N, C-alpha and C positions, 0 to 999 in steps of 0.2 A: 022883511025886516030890512034895519039899516047898519050897517059894519062897525062899531066903533072905536076903532083903528083908520089910520091914513090909507084912504083908498091906492094910491098911489108908494110904493114901499123906497124907503132905504136904498140906495147900493154900493158897496163896495171900491166905483169908481167914478173917478167925478174929470171931470174936463180938462186936461191936461194931466196928468196921471200918464207916466209912460206906465207897459203892461207887454207883457207876452201873453201871446196866444195856445192855449194847450190842445185843440183839436181839433181837427178839420185841414184842407188844402193848404192853409197857409199855418201849420204848426210849428212852434217854433219864431214865427216872428215875433219882432220886438219892435213896438212904435207906440207913439204917443194918442192918447183919447183923443181925434177930434170933435166928436158930439156926441153928448150921453140921450137916452129916449128912454125913461126911468118906466111908464107906461107901459111899454112893448119888452121892459129888460134886456136892451140892444144897446152896445156901441159902434159906433165908429172909427176903427181904428188906424190909421195913416199906414198905407201900404198893405194892410193885409185885406184879405177877400175881393180882390179887385175883379171887378166884371165889364165888359163890355155893352155899352149900347148905342143899337144903329141907330142913330137920326135920320129925318126926313128931308130931303130934299125939301128947300123953301127961299123965299128969295135974297135972304140973307146966306143964306150958304144953300149953291143951285144945284152943287155935287153930291150934294147931303156927306155924311160922315162916320164915323167910326171911333164914339168917346169912350174913356176908360175913366172906372170913378170906385170910392171902395163902397161897395154895401158893408149893410151893419152886420155887427155878428151877435150870440148872444150871452149875457155879461156871466154865463155863469162858464163860459171856453176863456175866461180870460182872465188873469191872474196880474193883480198887481206886483211890482218890481217894488224889492225893497234898497233905497236910496245911499244906504250906508253896505250893506254887502253885493247888491248889485246881483240879487239871485229873487224868484219868483217868494213872495210873502202872502198867507193872511192878513187879513185887515180888522183890525178891533178896536174899540173904540172906549175911549178913556175919560172921565171930566175934567174940567180944568178948569182957573180960573174966571176962563175967556167964553165956555161955556165945554160941548163934547167937540173931542177933535178924536182927528181918526189914528189910530197906531201899527205901525208894523212887527208884524208877532216875534218875528228870527229878530231884531234887535229893537224894539222897543219906545223905537226914536218914534217922531211924529211925522204924520205927512202933511203935506201944506192945504 
């Protein structure tokens, strides 16, 4: 039986949003969303959940190296920062003349 709604869910996050990490090792960190994966319900936040990756030696890098990169976080651990108050807020949706827009619940300001 086929699903009647979209298989990829809508998220409260978008690329470029300023978010706060709510739980985990990076709890309290505030950063910008670099990339969003809606099908996995995960997002990469700048400077949060940094992991080290050991690279094997190759012709370009004969000694090998250790590279630090950000790993994806589940979107339930992230909360959008209200641009007006600077505090974490929930996100709602309202219909405008241009279509649907995301709105910060604390201040009522439209998010980009």
